[in-house]
C-alpha positions in Angstrom: 0.0 0.0 0.0 2.9 2.3 0.7 4.0 2.3 -2.9 0.5 3.0 -4.2 0.2 6.0 -1.8 3.6 7.2 -3.0 2.5 6.9 -6.6 -0.5 9.1 -5.9 1.5 11.6 -3.8 4.0 11.9 -6.7 1.1 12.9 -9.0 -0.7 15.2 -6.6 0.1 15.6 -2.9 -2.5 13.8 -0.7 -3.3 14.5 2.9 -3.7 11.8 5.6 -7.4 11.7 5.1 -7.0 11.0 1.4 -4.4 8.3 2.1 -6.9 6.7 4.6 -9.6 6.7 1.9 -7.4 4.9 -0.6 -6.2 2.4 2.0 -9.7 1.5 3.0 -11.1 1.1 -0.6 -8.1 -0.2 -2.6 -8.3 -3.7 -1.0 -8.8 -6.3 -3.7 -5.8 -8.5 -4.6 -5.0 -10.7 -7.5 -2.0 -12.8 -8.6 -1.3 -13.8 -12.1 1.1 -16.5 -13.3 3.4 -15.9 -16.3 1.4 -16.0 -19.5 -2.0 -15.5 -17.7 -4.3 -12.9 -19.1 -5.7 -10.2 -16.9 -7.9 -8.8 -19.7 -9.0 -10.5 -22.9 -10.2 -9.0 -26.1 -14.0 -8.6 -26.0 -14.1 -8.6 -22.2 -15.2 -5.7 -20.0 -13.1 -4.8 -17.0 -13.9 -1.8 -14.9 -11.1 -2.2 -12.4 -8.1 0.0 -11.9 -5.0 -2.1 -11.1 -1.8 -1.2 -9.3 1.1 -3.6 -10.0 2.7 -4.4 -6.7 5.3 -6.6 -8.4 5.6 -8.0 -11.9 5.3 -6.9 -15.5 2.6 -7.0 -18.1 2.3 -6.3 -21.8 -0.7 -4.8 -23.6 -1.2 -6.1 -27.1 -3.7 -6.9 -29.8 -3.7 -9.7 -32.4 -3.4 -8.6 -36.0 -3.3 -11.0 -38.9 -1.6 -13.7 -36.9 0.8 -11.3 -35.2 0.6 -9.7 -31.8 1.2 -6.0 -31.8 2.4 -4.6 -28.5 1.0 -1.2 -27.6 2.1 -0.8 -24.1 3.8 -2.1 -20.9 3.0 -2.0 -17.2 5.3 -2.9 -14.4 6.0 -2.7 -10.7 4.5 0.5 -9.1 2.4 1.6 -12.1 -1.3 1.8 -12.7 -3.2 -0.1 -15.4 -6.7 0.1 -16.7 -8.4 -0.9 -19.9 -9.5 2.6 -20.8 -12.4 1.7 -23.1 -13.9 -0.6 -20.5 -13.1 1.5 -17.5 -14.3 4.8 -18.9 -17.1 3.7 -21.3 -18.0 0.2 -20.2 -17.1 -1.1 -23.7 -15.5 -4.4 -24.6 -11.7 -4.2 -24.7 -9.9 -4.3 -28.0 -6.7 -5.3 -26.2 -5.2 -8.2 -24.3 -3.3 -7.7 -21.1 -0.9 -10.5 -20.2 1.5 -11.2 -17.3 5.0 -11.7 -18.5 6.0 -13.1 -15.1 4.3 -13.7 -11.9 2.5 -10.5 -11.1 0.8 -9.3 -7.9 -1.9 -6.7 -8.2 -4.0 -4.5 -6.0 -7.2 -3.3 -7.6 -10.2 -1.1 -7.0 -13.6 -1.3 -8.7 -14.6 1.8 -10.7 -17.6 2.6 -8.6 -15.3 2.6 -5.5 -12.7 4.8 -7.2 -15.4 7.2 -8.4 -16.6 7.4 -4.8 -13.1 8.3 -3.7 -12.9 11.0 -6.4 -16.1 12.4 -5.2 -14.9 12.4 -1.6 -11.5 13.9 -2.2 -10.5 16.8 -4.4 -6.9 15.7 -4.2 -7.6 12.2 -5.4 -9.8 13.6 -8.2 -7.0 16.0 -9.2 -4.5 13.1 -9.2 -6.7 11.1 -11.5 -7.2 14.0 -13.9 -3.4 14.6 -14.0 -2.8 10.8 -14.6 -5.3 10.9 -17.5 -3.7 14.0 -19.0 -0.3 12.3 -18.8 -1.6 9.1 -20.4 -3.1 11.2 -23.2 0.1 13.1 -23.8 2.1 9.9 -23.8 -0.2 8.3 -26.4 0.0 11.4 -28.6 3.8 11.4 -28.4 4.0 7.7 -29.2 1.7 8.2 -32.2 3.8 11.1 -33.5 7.0 9.0 -33.1 5.5 6.1 -34.9 4.4 8.3 -37.8 7.3 10.6 -38.2 10.5 8.9 -36.9 12.7 6.2 -38.4 13.4 3.0 -36.4 16.7 4.2 -35.0 15.1 7.5 -33.8 12.2 5.7 -32.2 14.7 3.5 -30.3 16.7 6.5 -29.1 13.6 8.3 -28.0 12.4 5.3 -25.9 15.9 4.9 -24.5 15.9 8.6 -23.4 12.3 8.5 -22.0 12.2 5.0 -20.4 15.6 3.2 -20.5 14.3 0.7 -17.9 12.0 -0.8 -20.4 15.0 -2.4 -22.1 15.8 -4.1 -18.8 12.3 -5.3 -18.0 10.9 -6.6 -21.2 12.0 -9.0 -24.0 13.4 -7.4 -27.0 10.7 -9.0 -29.3 8.0 -7.1 -27.4 9.9 -3.8 -27.4 10.5 -4.2 -31.2 6.7 -4.7 -31.7 6.0 -1.7 -29.5 8.4 0.4 -31.7 6.8 -0.9 -34.9 9.8 -2.9 -36.2 11.0 -6.4 -36.5 13.2 -7.9 -33.7 16.0 -8.1 -36.4 15.8 -4.4 -37.0 16.0 -3.7 -33.3 19.0 -6.0 -32.9 20.9 -3.9 -35.5 20.4 -0.6 -33.6 23.0 0.1 -31.0 21.6 0.3 -27.5 23.5 2.5 -25.1 21.7 1.7 -21.9 22.3 4.3 -19.2 19.8 3.5 -16.5 20.6 6.8 -14.7 18.9 8.8 -17.3 15.1 9.3 -17.6 
């Protein structure tokens, strides 16, 4: 719970009453084994997850291939936005890449928290804005940069991704083959970003 509260405090400072609300409502737990799906295409999932420990990939199948569109890992939040926000069926799969421990909260409980606390509501709004900005940046990179530039931008923004995830998933995320990625020099400096 400490890391979840720290995550929210990093987004927008909470007071002790806010932290108590989160601690009382964010109580559900789930453990996934490697290869186990959290969310399947066509399913609805209105939970918000906090990854206590582990790693997950977000992908969708396309003509016999799996296209990776995102990652989630220890001390990050994860939702299926279309399900969570609109109660629509997911177009993505979310799969554990190793044993993953999750805490989660149901949407109606988190909505209640947002209504009870201006600080929690503000943290959620900031998190949504950051997610949107990240998606726009990624889309721009995919449309305008060559493979080497995409790799360098990811290295600068999130070098830890190269330590946490198999290269085949990173290559898919960057819109290239694993062979193309293997030809691009990776100067990993985990002290940046």
